[in-house]
CHARMM-style PDB file with segment names, atoms N, HN, CA, C and O in Angstrom:
ATOM      1  N   MET     1      10.306 -11.043  -5.905  1.00  0.00      PROA
ATOM      2  CA  MET     1       9.077 -10.623  -5.396  1.00  0.00      PROA
ATOM      3  C   MET     1       9.653  -9.184  -4.858  1.00  0.00      PROA
ATOM      4  O   MET     1      10.864  -8.996  -4.975  1.00  0.00      PROA
ATOM      5  N   ILE     2       8.800  -8.114  -4.248  1.00  0.00      PROA
ATOM      6  HN  ILE     2       7.816  -8.266  -4.153  1.00  0.00      PROA
ATOM      7  CA  ILE     2       8.794  -7.520  -3.919  1.00  0.00      PROA
ATOM      8  C   ILE     2       7.307  -7.305  -3.479  1.00  0.00      PROA
ATOM      9  O   ILE     2       6.345  -7.033  -4.197  1.00  0.00      PROA
ATOM     10  N   ALA     3       7.370  -7.562  -1.645  1.00  0.00      PROA
ATOM     11  HN  ALA     3       8.152  -7.783  -1.062  1.00  0.00      PROA
ATOM     12  CA  ALA     3       5.915  -7.383  -1.507  1.00  0.00      PROA
ATOM     13  C   ALA     3       5.423  -5.795  -0.573  1.00  0.00      PROA
ATOM     14  O   ALA     3       6.062  -5.460   0.425  1.00  0.00      PROA
ATOM     15  N   TYR     4       4.911  -5.437  -0.796  1.00  0.00      PROA
ATOM     16  HN  TYR     4       4.393  -5.708  -1.607  1.00  0.00      PROA
ATOM     17  CA  TYR     4       4.044  -4.006  -0.358  1.00  0.00      PROA
ATOM     18  C   TYR     4       3.001  -4.749   1.315  1.00  0.00      PROA
ATOM     19  O   TYR     4       2.632  -5.874   1.652  1.00  0.00      PROA
ATOM     20  N   ARG     5       2.911  -3.575   1.823  1.00  0.00      PROA
ATOM     21  HN  ARG     5       3.210  -2.661   1.549  1.00  0.00      PROA
ATOM     22  CA  ARG     5       1.851  -3.960   2.673  1.00  0.00      PROA
ATOM     23  C   ARG     5       1.479  -2.214   3.184  1.00  0.00      PROA
ATOM     24  O   ARG     5       1.984  -1.137   2.865  1.00  0.00      PROA
ATOM     25  N   LEU     6       0.740  -2.469   3.793  1.00  0.00      PROA
ATOM     26  HN  LEU     6       0.330  -3.344   4.052  1.00  0.00      PROA
ATOM     27  CA  LEU     6      -0.004  -1.102   4.114  1.00  0.00      PROA
ATOM     28  C   LEU     6      -0.033  -0.798   5.548  1.00  0.00      PROA
ATOM     29  O   LEU     6      -0.838  -1.471   6.192  1.00  0.00      PROA
ATOM     30  N   LEU     7       1.050   0.543   6.555  1.00  0.00      PROA
ATOM     31  HN  LEU     7       1.704   1.090   6.032  1.00  0.00      PROA
ATOM     32  CA  LEU     7       0.647  -0.115   7.775  1.00  0.00      PROA
ATOM     33  C   LEU     7      -0.750   0.872   8.679  1.00  0.00      PROA
ATOM     34  O   LEU     7      -0.412   1.798   9.415  1.00  0.00      PROA
ATOM     35  N   THR     8      -1.478   0.704   8.590  1.00  0.00      PROA
ATOM     36  HN  THR     8      -1.753  -0.048   7.992  1.00  0.00      PROA
ATOM     37  CA  THR     8      -2.503   1.420   9.547  1.00  0.00      PROA
ATOM     38  C   THR     8      -2.704   1.780  11.181  1.00  0.00      PROA
ATOM     39  O   THR     8      -2.772   0.683  11.736  1.00  0.00      PROA
ATOM     40  N   HSD     9      -2.799   2.590  11.946  1.00  0.00      PROA
ATOM     41  HN  HSD     9      -2.743   3.481  11.495  1.00  0.00      PROA
ATOM     42  CA  HSD     9      -3.433   3.100  13.068  1.00  0.00      PROA
ATOM     43  C   HSD     9      -3.709   4.146  13.344  1.00  0.00      PROA
ATOM     44  O   HSD     9      -3.528   4.822  12.331  1.00  0.00      PROA
ATOM     45  N   GLU    10      -4.203   5.000  14.455  1.00  0.00      PROA
ATOM     46  HN  GLU    10      -4.350   4.451  15.278  1.00  0.00      PROA
ATOM     47  CA  GLU    10      -4.491   5.805  15.107  1.00  0.00      PROA
ATOM     48  C   GLU    10      -3.263   7.140  15.438  1.00  0.00      PROA
ATOM     49  O   GLU    10      -2.344   6.452  15.885  1.00  0.00      PROA
ATOM     50  N   ASP    11      -2.972   7.963  15.457  1.00  0.00      PROA
ATOM     51  HN  ASP    11      -3.718   8.521  15.094  1.00  0.00      PROA
ATOM     52  CA  ASP    11      -1.933   8.338  15.155  1.00  0.00      PROA
ATOM     53  C   ASP    11      -1.973   8.608  15.865  1.00  0.00      PROA
ATOM     54  O   ASP    11      -2.678   9.563  16.190  1.00  0.00      PROA
ATOM     55  N   THR    12      -0.679   7.464  17.210  1.00  0.00      PROA
ATOM     56  HN  THR    12      -0.106   6.689  16.946  1.00  0.00      PROA
ATOM     57  CA  THR    12      -0.612   7.127  18.483  1.00  0.00      PROA
ATOM     58  C   THR    12       1.500   6.321  17.672  1.00  0.00      PROA
ATOM     59  O   THR    12       2.118   5.859  16.713  1.00  0.00      PROA
ATOM     60  N   SER    13       1.555   6.883  19.512  1.00  0.00      PROA
ATOM     61  HN  SER    13       1.052   7.259  20.291  1.00  0.00      PROA
ATOM     62  CA  SER    13       3.527   6.239  19.344  1.00  0.00      PROA
ATOM     63  C   SER    13       2.639   4.681  18.934  1.00  0.00      PROA
ATOM     64  O   SER    13       3.543   4.444  18.133  1.00  0.00      PROA
ATOM     65  N   ALA    14       1.965   3.798  18.824  1.00  0.00      PROA
ATOM     66  HN  ALA    14       1.231   3.991  19.474  1.00  0.00      PROA
ATOM     67  CA  ALA    14       1.975   2.593  18.521  1.00  0.00      PROA
ATOM     68  C   ALA    14       2.352   2.797  17.585  1.00  0.00      PROA
ATOM     69  O   ALA    14       3.479   2.445  17.238  1.00  0.00      PROA
ATOM     70  N   PHE    15       0.975   3.883  16.337  1.00  0.00      PROA
ATOM     71  HN  PHE    15       0.059   4.169  16.619  1.00  0.00      PROA
ATOM     72  CA  PHE    15       1.673   3.919  15.008  1.00  0.00      PROA
ATOM     73  C   PHE    15       3.158   3.637  14.522  1.00  0.00      PROA
ATOM     74  O   PHE    15       3.593   3.081  13.513  1.00  0.00      PROA
ATOM     75  N   CYS    16       3.716   4.173  15.514  1.00  0.00      PROA
ATOM     76  HN  CYS    16       3.362   4.624  16.333  1.00  0.00      PROA
ATOM     77  CA  CYS    16       5.220   4.819  14.756  1.00  0.00      PROA
ATOM     78  C   CYS    16       6.099   3.338  15.385  1.00  0.00      PROA
ATOM     79  O   CYS    16       7.223   3.236  14.893  1.00  0.00      PROA
ATOM     80  N   HSD    17       5.682   2.102  16.489  1.00  0.00      PROA
ATOM     81  HN  HSD    17       4.769   2.184  16.888  1.00  0.00      PROA
ATOM     82  CA  HSD    17       6.589   1.615  16.678  1.00  0.00      PROA
ATOM     83  C   HSD    17       6.128   0.712  15.356  1.00  0.00      PROA
ATOM     84  O   HSD    17       6.933   0.276  14.532  1.00  0.00      PROA
ATOM     85  N   LYS    18       4.549   0.493  15.297  1.00  0.00      PROA
ATOM     86  HN  LYS    18       3.895   0.847  15.966  1.00  0.00      PROA
ATOM     87  CA  LYS    18       5.291  -0.503  14.321  1.00  0.00      PROA
ATOM     88  C   LYS    18       5.731   0.275  12.966  1.00  0.00      PROA
ATOM     89  O   LYS    18       6.428  -0.405  12.213  1.00  0.00      PROA
ATOM     90  N   VAL    19       5.478   1.400  12.602  1.00  0.00      PROA
ATOM     91  HN  VAL    19       4.912   1.952  13.214  1.00  0.00      PROA
ATOM     92  CA  VAL    19       6.822   1.592  11.603  1.00  0.00      PROA
ATOM     93  C   VAL    19       8.016   1.127  12.065  1.00  0.00      PROA
ATOM     94  O   VAL    19       8.330   0.051  11.558  1.00  0.00      PROA
ATOM     95  N   THR    20       8.741   1.545  12.806  1.00  0.00      PROA
ATOM     96  HN  THR    20       8.486   2.420  13.217  1.00  0.00      PROA
ATOM     97  CA  THR    20       9.498   1.447  13.441  1.00  0.00      PROA
ATOM     98  C   THR    20       9.629  -0.519  13.224  1.00  0.00      PROA
ATOM     99  O   THR    20       9.929  -0.965  12.116  1.00  0.00      PROA
ATOM    100  N   LYS    21       9.415  -1.283  14.180  1.00  0.00      PROA
ATOM    101  HN  LYS    21       9.171  -0.921  15.080  1.00  0.00      PROA
ATOM    102  CA  LYS    21       9.251  -2.124  13.701  1.00  0.00      PROA
ATOM    103  C   LYS    21       9.741  -3.269  12.641  1.00  0.00      PROA
ATOM    104  O   LYS    21      10.502  -4.219  12.821  1.00  0.00      PROA
ATOM    105  N   ALA    22       9.080  -2.870  11.544  1.00  0.00      PROA
ATOM    106  HN  ALA    22       8.462  -2.098  11.397  1.00  0.00      PROA
ATOM    107  CA  ALA    22       8.903  -2.752   9.271  1.00  0.00      PROA
ATOM    108  C   ALA    22      10.008  -3.023   9.706  1.00  0.00      PROA
ATOM    109  O   ALA    22      10.381  -4.102  10.165  1.00  0.00      PROA
ATOM    110  N   ILE    23      11.235  -0.995   9.453  1.00  0.00      PROA
ATOM    111  HN  ILE    23      10.932  -0.118   9.080  1.00  0.00      PROA
ATOM    112  CA  ILE    23      11.906  -0.524   9.146  1.00  0.00      PROA
ATOM    113  C   ILE    23      12.674  -2.148   9.754  1.00  0.00      PROA
ATOM    114  O   ILE    23      12.695  -3.183   9.087  1.00  0.00      PROA
ATOM    115  N   SER    24      13.204  -1.995  11.051  1.00  0.00      PROA
ATOM    116  HN  SER    24      13.187  -1.155  11.592  1.00  0.00      PROA
ATOM    117  CA  SER    24      13.717  -2.879  12.691  1.00  0.00      PROA
ATOM    118  C   SER    24      13.334  -4.335  11.727  1.00  0.00      PROA
ATOM    119  O   SER    24      13.811  -5.354  12.227  1.00  0.00      PROA
ATOM    120  N   ASN    25      12.595  -4.539  10.513  1.00  0.00      PROA
ATOM    121  HN  ASN    25      12.207  -3.711  10.107  1.00  0.00      PROA
ATOM    122  CA  ASN    25      12.692  -6.912   9.938  1.00  0.00      PROA
ATOM    123  C   ASN    25      13.093  -6.515   8.717  1.00  0.00      PROA
ATOM    124  O   ASN    25      12.830  -7.208   7.734  1.00  0.00      PROA
ATOM    125  N   GLY    26      13.793  -5.327   8.613  1.00  0.00      PROA
ATOM    126  HN  GLY    26      14.006  -4.763   9.411  1.00  0.00      PROA
ATOM    127  CA  GLY    26      14.251  -5.297   6.652  1.00  0.00      PROA
ATOM    128  C   GLY    26      13.080  -4.134   5.984  1.00  0.00      PROA
ATOM    129  O   GLY    26      13.594  -3.566   5.021  1.00  0.00      PROA
ATOM    130  N   TRP    27      11.734  -3.679   6.242  1.00  0.00      PROA
ATOM    131  HN  TRP    27      11.316  -4.141   7.025  1.00  0.00      PROA
ATOM    132  CA  TRP    27      11.024  -3.352   5.633  1.00  0.00      PROA
ATOM    133  C   TRP    27      12.143  -1.591   5.050  1.00  0.00      PROA
ATOM    134  O   TRP    27      13.074  -1.007   5.604  1.00  0.00      PROA
ATOM    135  N   GLU    28      11.212  -1.270   3.432  1.00  0.00      PROA
ATOM    136  HN  GLU    28      10.455  -1.745   2.981  1.00  0.00      PROA
ATOM    137  CA  GLU    28      12.029   0.168   3.345  1.00  0.00      PROA
ATOM    138  C   GLU    28      10.367   0.846   3.006  1.00  0.00      PROA
ATOM    139  O   GLU    28       9.466   0.328   2.347  1.00  0.00      PROA
ATOM    140  N   LEU    29      10.380   1.878   3.565  1.00  0.00      PROA
ATOM    141  HN  LEU    29      11.112   2.299   4.101  1.00  0.00      PROA
ATOM    142  CA  LEU    29       9.209   2.769   3.662  1.00  0.00      PROA
ATOM    143  C   LEU    29       9.387   3.179   2.355  1.00  0.00      PROA
ATOM    144  O   LEU    29      10.458   3.593   1.911  1.00  0.00      PROA
ATOM    145  N   TYR    30       7.656   2.997   1.304  1.00  0.00      PROA
ATOM    146  HN  TYR    30       6.787   2.660   1.665  1.00  0.00      PROA
ATOM    147  CA  TYR    30       7.540   3.366   0.174  1.00  0.00      PROA
ATOM    148  C   TYR    30       6.439   4.671   0.455  1.00  0.00      PROA
ATOM    149  O   TYR    30       5.349   4.569   1.018  1.00  0.00      PROA
ATOM    150  N   GLY    31       6.971   5.750  -0.028  1.00  0.00      PROA
ATOM    151  HN  GLY    31       7.856   5.833  -0.486  1.00  0.00      PROA
ATOM    152  CA  GLY    31       5.650   7.133  -0.771  1.00  0.00      PROA
ATOM    153  C   GLY    31       5.513   7.505   0.478  1.00  0.00      PROA
ATOM    154  O   GLY    31       5.590   6.539   1.237  1.00  0.00      PROA
ATOM    155  N   ASP    32       5.281   8.872   1.192  1.00  0.00      PROA
ATOM    156  HN  ASP    32       5.218   9.657   0.575  1.00  0.00      PROA
ATOM    157  CA  ASP    32       5.204   9.267   2.075  1.00  0.00      PROA
ATOM    158  C   ASP    32       3.671   9.204   2.772  1.00  0.00      PROA
ATOM    159  O   ASP    32       2.601   8.930   2.229  1.00  0.00      PROA
ATOM    160  N   PRO    33       3.953   9.558   4.171  1.00  0.00      PROA
ATOM    161  CA  PRO    33       3.111   8.551   4.791  1.00  0.00      PROA
ATOM    162  C   PRO    33       1.912   9.536   5.002  1.00  0.00      PROA
ATOM    163  O   PRO    33       2.353  10.649   5.289  1.00  0.00      PROA
ATOM    164  N   GLN    34      -0.078   9.486   4.937  1.00  0.00      PROA
ATOM    165  HN  GLN    34      -0.436   8.582   4.704  1.00  0.00      PROA
ATOM    166  CA  GLN    34      -0.769  10.394   4.440  1.00  0.00      PROA
ATOM    167  C   GLN    34      -2.090   9.835   6.307  1.00  0.00      PROA
ATOM    168  O   GLN    34      -2.342   8.818   6.954  1.00  0.00      PROA
ATOM    169  N   TYR    35      -2.328  10.756   6.316  1.00  0.00      PROA
ATOM    170  HN  TYR    35      -2.123  11.582   5.790  1.00  0.00      PROA
ATOM    171  CA  TYR    35      -3.578  11.320   7.501  1.00  0.00      PROA
ATOM    172  C   TYR    35      -4.469  11.717   6.605  1.00  0.00      PROA
ATOM    173  O   TYR    35      -4.447  12.335   5.540  1.00  0.00      PROA
ATOM    174  N   THR    36      -5.653  10.963   7.632  1.00  0.00      PROA
ATOM    175  HN  THR    36      -5.671  10.462   8.497  1.00  0.00      PROA
ATOM    176  CA  THR    36      -6.591  11.929   7.438  1.00  0.00      PROA
ATOM    177  C   THR    36      -8.067  11.646   9.002  1.00  0.00      PROA
ATOM    178  O   THR    36      -7.729  10.985   9.984  1.00  0.00      PROA
ATOM    179  N   TYR    37      -8.746  11.925   8.965  1.00  0.00      PROA
ATOM    180  HN  TYR    37      -9.021  12.462   8.167  1.00  0.00      PROA
ATOM    181  CA  TYR    37      -9.389  11.664  10.113  1.00  0.00      PROA
ATOM    182  C   TYR    37     -11.079  11.549  10.420  1.00  0.00      PROA
ATOM    183  O   TYR    37     -12.066  11.932   9.793  1.00  0.00      PROA
ATOM    184  N   ASP    38     -10.907  10.896  11.580  1.00  0.00      PROA
ATOM    185  HN  ASP    38     -10.105  10.585  12.090  1.00  0.00      PROA
ATOM    186  CA  ASP    38     -11.805   9.760  11.456  1.00  0.00      PROA
ATOM    187  C   ASP    38     -13.183  10.683  12.262  1.00  0.00      PROA
ATOM    188  O   ASP    38     -13.188  11.424  13.245  1.00  0.00      PROA
ATOM    189  N   GLU    39     -14.005  10.341  11.557  1.00  0.00      PROA
ATOM    190  HN  GLU    39     -14.001   9.739  10.758  1.00  0.00      PROA
ATOM    191  CA  GLU    39     -15.180  11.437  12.106  1.00  0.00      PROA
ATOM    192  C   GLU    39     -15.938  10.494  13.450  1.00  0.00      PROA
ATOM    193  O   GLU    39     -16.190  10.606  14.650  1.00  0.00      PROA
ATOM    194  N   LYS    40     -16.082   9.535  12.329  1.00  0.00      PROA
ATOM    195  HN  LYS    40     -15.877   9.444  11.354  1.00  0.00      PROA
ATOM    196  CA  LYS    40     -16.489   8.946  13.279  1.00  0.00      PROA
ATOM    197  C   LYS    40     -16.184   8.070  15.021  1.00  0.00      PROA
ATOM    198  O   LYS    40     -16.857   7.432  15.831  1.00  0.00      PROA
ATOM    199  N   TRP    41     -14.714   8.568  14.876  1.00  0.00      PROA
ATOM    200  HN  TRP    41     -14.167   9.087  14.218  1.00  0.00      PROA
ATOM    201  CA  TRP    41     -14.142   8.122  16.297  1.00  0.00      PROA
ATOM    202  C   TRP    41     -13.444   8.972  16.913  1.00  0.00      PROA
ATOM    203  O   TRP    41     -12.942   8.654  17.990  1.00  0.00      PROA
ATOM    204  N   SER    42     -13.296   9.951  16.500  1.00  0.00      PROA
ATOM    205  HN  SER    42     -13.704  10.210  15.625  1.00  0.00      PROA
ATOM    206  CA  SER    42     -13.388  11.438  16.637  1.00  0.00      PROA
ATOM    207  C   SER    42     -11.028  11.427  16.634  1.00  0.00      PROA
ATOM    208  O   SER    42     -10.276  11.838  17.517  1.00  0.00      PROA
ATOM    209  N   VAL    43     -10.682  10.785  15.270  1.00  0.00      PROA
ATOM    210  HN  VAL    43     -11.294  10.451  14.553  1.00  0.00      PROA
ATOM    211  CA  VAL    43      -9.501  10.817  15.638  1.00  0.00      PROA
ATOM    212  C   VAL    43      -8.680  10.586  14.941  1.00  0.00      PROA
ATOM    213  O   VAL    43      -9.038  10.183  13.835  1.00  0.00      PROA
ATOM    214  N   MET    44      -7.478  10.687  15.150  1.00  0.00      PROA
ATOM    215  HN  MET    44      -7.186  11.015  16.048  1.00  0.00      PROA
ATOM    216  CA  MET    44      -6.504  11.368  13.499  1.00  0.00      PROA
ATOM    217  C   MET    44      -5.335   9.135  13.076  1.00  0.00      PROA
ATOM    218  O   MET    44      -4.551   8.280  13.487  1.00  0.00      PROA
ATOM    219  N   ARG    45      -6.445   9.689  11.791  1.00  0.00      PROA
ATOM    220  HN  ARG    45      -7.082  10.383  11.457  1.00  0.00      PROA
ATOM    221  CA  ARG    45      -5.582   8.031  10.946  1.00  0.00      PROA
ATOM    222  C   ARG    45      -4.665   8.123  10.965  1.00  0.00      PROA
ATOM    223  O   ARG    45      -4.513   9.152  11.624  1.00  0.00      PROA
ATOM    224  N   CYS    46      -3.005   7.505  10.494  1.00  0.00      PROA
ATOM    225  HN  CYS    46      -3.128   6.669   9.959  1.00  0.00      PROA
ATOM    226  CA  CYS    46      -2.042   7.367   9.793  1.00  0.00      PROA
ATOM    227  C   CYS    46      -1.615   6.317   8.687  1.00  0.00      PROA
ATOM    228  O   CYS    46      -2.333   5.467   9.213  1.00  0.00      PROA
ATOM    229  N   ALA    47      -1.307   5.933   8.079  1.00  0.00      PROA
ATOM    230  HN  ALA    47      -0.725   6.624   7.652  1.00  0.00      PROA
ATOM    231  CA  ALA    47      -1.269   4.707   6.480  1.00  0.00      PROA
ATOM    232  C   ALA    47       0.421   5.678   6.003  1.00  0.00      PROA
ATOM    233  O   ALA    47       0.705   6.804   5.596  1.00  0.00      PROA
ATOM    234  N   GLN    48       1.239   4.283   6.406  1.00  0.00      PROA
ATOM    235  HN  GLN    48       1.008   3.368   6.737  1.00  0.00      PROA
ATOM    236  CA  GLN    48       2.455   3.831   5.772  1.00  0.00      PROA
ATOM    237  C   GLN    48       3.298   3.173   5.479  1.00  0.00      PROA
ATOM    238  O   GLN    48       4.194   2.601   6.100  1.00  0.00      PROA
ATOM    239  N   ALA    49       2.716   3.321   3.429  1.00  0.00      PROA
ATOM    240  HN  ALA    49       1.988   3.786   2.925  1.00  0.00      PROA
ATOM    241  CA  ALA    49       3.418   2.229   2.947  1.00  0.00      PROA
ATOM    242  C   ALA    49       4.644   1.769   2.820  1.00  0.00      PROA
ATOM    243  O   ALA    49       5.474   2.669   2.695  1.00  0.00      PROA
ATOM    244  N   VAL    50       5.251   0.214   2.800  1.00  0.00      PROA
ATOM    245  HN  VAL    50       4.576  -0.517   2.902  1.00  0.00      PROA
ATOM    246  CA  VAL    50       6.356  -0.079   2.821  1.00  0.00      PROA
ATOM    247  C   VAL    50       6.598  -1.166   1.956  1.00  0.00      PROA
ATOM    248  O   VAL    50       5.536  -1.532   1.452  1.00  0.00      PROA
ATOM    249  N   ILE    51       7.666  -1.899   1.541  1.00  0.00      PROA
ATOM    250  HN  ILE    51       8.529  -1.602   1.950  1.00  0.00      PROA
ATOM    251  CA  ILE    51       7.795  -3.151   0.705  1.00  0.00      PROA
ATOM    252  C   ILE    51       9.422  -3.849   1.377  1.00  0.00      PROA
ATOM    253  O   ILE    51      10.240  -3.341   2.143  1.00  0.00      PROA
ATOM    254  N   LYS    52       9.399  -5.121   0.728  1.00  0.00      PROA
ATOM    255  HN  LYS    52       8.734  -5.534   0.105  1.00  0.00      PROA
ATOM    256  CA  LYS    52      10.436  -5.342   1.735  1.00  0.00      PROA
ATOM    257  C   LYS    52      11.060  -6.068  -0.253  1.00  0.00      PROA
ATOM    258  O   LYS    52      10.595  -6.322  -1.364  1.00  0.00      PROA
ATOM    259  N   LYS    53      11.620  -6.069   0.083  1.00  0.00      PROA
ATOM    260  HN  LYS    53      11.997  -5.863   0.986  1.00  0.00      PROA
ATOM    261  CA  LYS    53      12.523  -7.283  -1.897  1.00  0.00      PROA
ATOM    262  C   LYS    53      12.439  -8.761  -0.740  1.00  0.00      PROA
ATOM    263  O   LYS    53      12.604  -8.763   0.480  1.00  0.00      PROA
ATOM    264  N   ASN    54      12.166  -9.769  -1.544  1.00  0.00      PROA
ATOM    265  HN  ASN    54      12.031  -9.767  -2.535  1.00  0.00      PROA
ATOM    266  CA  ASN    54      12.917 -11.146  -0.709  1.00  0.00      PROA
ATOM    267  C   ASN    54      13.043 -11.969  -2.917  1.00  0.00      PROA
ATOM    268  O   ASN    54      13.096 -11.417  -4.016  1.00  0.00      PROA
ATOM    269  N   ASP    55      13.030 -13.772  -2.338  1.00  0.00      PROA
ATOM    270  HN  ASP    55      12.987 -14.220  -1.446  1.00  0.00      PROA
ATOM    271  CA  ASP    55      13.963 -14.442  -3.514  1.00  0.00      PROA
ATOM    272  C   ASP    55      12.378 -15.084  -3.058  1.00  0.00      PROA
ATOM    273  O   ASP    55      12.686 -16.276  -3.064  1.00  0.00      PROA
ATOM    274  N   ILE    56      11.409 -15.072  -2.804  1.00  0.00      PROA
ATOM    275  HN  ILE    56      11.160 -14.104  -2.799  1.00  0.00      PROA
ATOM    276  CA  ILE    56      10.596 -15.698  -2.175  1.00  0.00      PROA
ATOM    277  C   ILE    56       9.192 -15.876  -3.793  1.00  0.00      PROA
ATOM    278  O   ILE    56       8.813 -14.986  -4.553  1.00  0.00      PROA
ATOM    279  N   GLU    57       8.791 -17.368  -3.760  1.00  0.00      PROA
ATOM    280  HN  GLU    57       9.099 -18.092  -3.142  1.00  0.00      PROA
ATOM    281  CA  GLU    57       7.440 -17.094  -5.448  1.00  0.00      PROA
ATOM    282  C   GLU    57       6.376 -16.682  -4.385  1.00  0.00      PROA
ATOM    283  O   GLU    57       6.253 -17.334  -3.349  1.00  0.00      PROA
ATOM    284  N   TYR    58       5.218 -15.034  -4.798  1.00  0.00      PROA
ATOM    285  HN  TYR    58       5.318 -14.504  -5.640  1.00  0.00      PROA
ATOM    286  CA  TYR    58       4.456 -14.938  -4.789  1.00  0.00      PROA
ATOM    287  C   TYR    58       3.383 -16.025  -4.288  1.00  0.00      PROA
ATOM    288  O   TYR    58       2.843 -16.450  -5.310  1.00  0.00      PROA
ATOM    289  N   LYS    59       3.019 -16.450  -3.532  1.00  0.00      PROA
ATOM    290  HN  LYS    59       3.457 -16.105  -2.702  1.00  0.00      PROA
ATOM    291  CA  LYS    59       1.388 -17.067  -3.617  1.00  0.00      PROA
ATOM    292  C   LYS    59       0.608 -15.823  -2.187  1.00  0.00      PROA
ATOM    293  O   LYS    59       1.102 -15.036  -1.379  1.00  0.00      PROA
ATOM    294  N   ARG    60      -1.423 -16.469  -2.692  1.00  0.00      PROA
ATOM    295  HN  ARG    60      -1.824 -17.108  -3.348  1.00  0.00      PROA
ATOM    296  CA  ARG    60      -2.260 -15.777  -2.001  1.00  0.00      PROA
ATOM    297  C   ARG    60      -2.168 -16.039  -0.687  1.00  0.00      PROA
ATOM    298  O   ARG    60      -2.479 -15.107   0.055  1.00  0.00      PROA
ATOM    299  N   GLU    61      -1.722 -17.359  -0.041  1.00  0.00      PROA
ATOM    300  HN  GLU    61      -1.470 -18.116  -0.644  1.00  0.00      PROA
ATOM    301  CA  GLU    61      -1.500 -18.168   1.065  1.00  0.00      PROA
ATOM    302  C   GLU    61      -0.484 -17.197   1.830  1.00  0.00      PROA
ATOM    303  O   GLU    61      -1.078 -17.233   2.907  1.00  0.00      PROA
ATOM    304  N   LEU    62       0.541 -16.408   2.060  1.00  0.00      PROA
ATOM    305  HN  LEU    62       1.024 -16.379   1.185  1.00  0.00      PROA
ATOM    306  CA  LEU    62       1.290 -15.689   2.302  1.00  0.00      PROA
ATOM    307  C   LEU    62       1.070 -14.410   3.253  1.00  0.00      PROA
ATOM    308  O   LEU    62       0.424 -13.380   3.063  1.00  0.00      PROA
ATOM    309  N   LYS    63       2.051 -14.968   4.645  1.00  0.00      PROA
ATOM    310  HN  LYS    63       2.576 -15.806   4.799  1.00  0.00      PROA
ATOM    311  CA  LYS    63       1.587 -13.880   5.210  1.00  0.00      PROA
ATOM    312  C   LYS    63       2.494 -12.850   5.745  1.00  0.00      PROA
ATOM    313  O   LYS    63       3.279 -12.952   6.688  1.00  0.00      PROA
ATOM    314  N   LEU    64       2.224 -11.710   4.887  1.00  0.00      PROA
ATOM    315  HN  LEU    64       1.587 -11.627   4.121  1.00  0.00      PROA
ATOM    316  CA  LEU    64       3.161 -10.995   4.509  1.00  0.00      PROA
ATOM    317  C   LEU    64       4.008 -10.182   5.545  1.00  0.00      PROA
ATOM    318  O   LEU    64       5.013  -9.512   5.309  1.00  0.00      PROA
ATOM    319  N   SER    65       3.350 -10.397   6.803  1.00  0.00      PROA
ATOM    320  HN  SER    65       2.533 -10.941   6.995  1.00  0.00      PROA
ATOM    321  CA  SER    65       3.914  -9.515   8.568  1.00  0.00      PROA
ATOM    322  C   SER    65       4.845 -10.345   8.413  1.00  0.00      PROA
ATOM    323  O   SER    65       5.915  -9.767   8.605  1.00  0.00      PROA
ATOM    324  N   GLU    66       5.090 -12.205   7.974  1.00  0.00      PROA
ATOM    325  HN  GLU    66       4.220 -12.674   7.818  1.00  0.00      PROA
ATOM    326  CA  GLU    66       5.817 -12.785   8.703  1.00  0.00      PROA
ATOM    327  C   GLU    66       6.872 -12.772   7.641  1.00  0.00      PROA
ATOM    328  O   GLU    66       7.676 -13.703   7.687  1.00  0.00      PROA
ATOM    329  N   LEU    67       7.010 -11.884   6.697  1.00  0.00      PROA
ATOM    330  HN  LEU    67       6.357 -11.128   6.660  1.00  0.00      PROA
ATOM    331  CA  LEU    67       8.607 -11.750   5.884  1.00  0.00      PROA
ATOM    332  C   LEU    67       9.245 -11.384   6.858  1.00  0.00      PROA
ATOM    333  OT1 LEU    67      10.451 -11.159   6.757  1.00  0.00      PROA
TER     334      LEU     67
END
């Protein structure tokens, strides 16, 4: 199975730490990061897709963040 996650957060160092943690846990970047302006909260928001290959069979109950 190839697991997919979309990491999101405000454009702060917390987002960078979230992506760095995923990479250090074996996740690979997938595609380019995306940015958008959130008018309601007046902040930039970031998103980065990551994937991880593993031998686990997919089940809906899986907690992808724990792979």
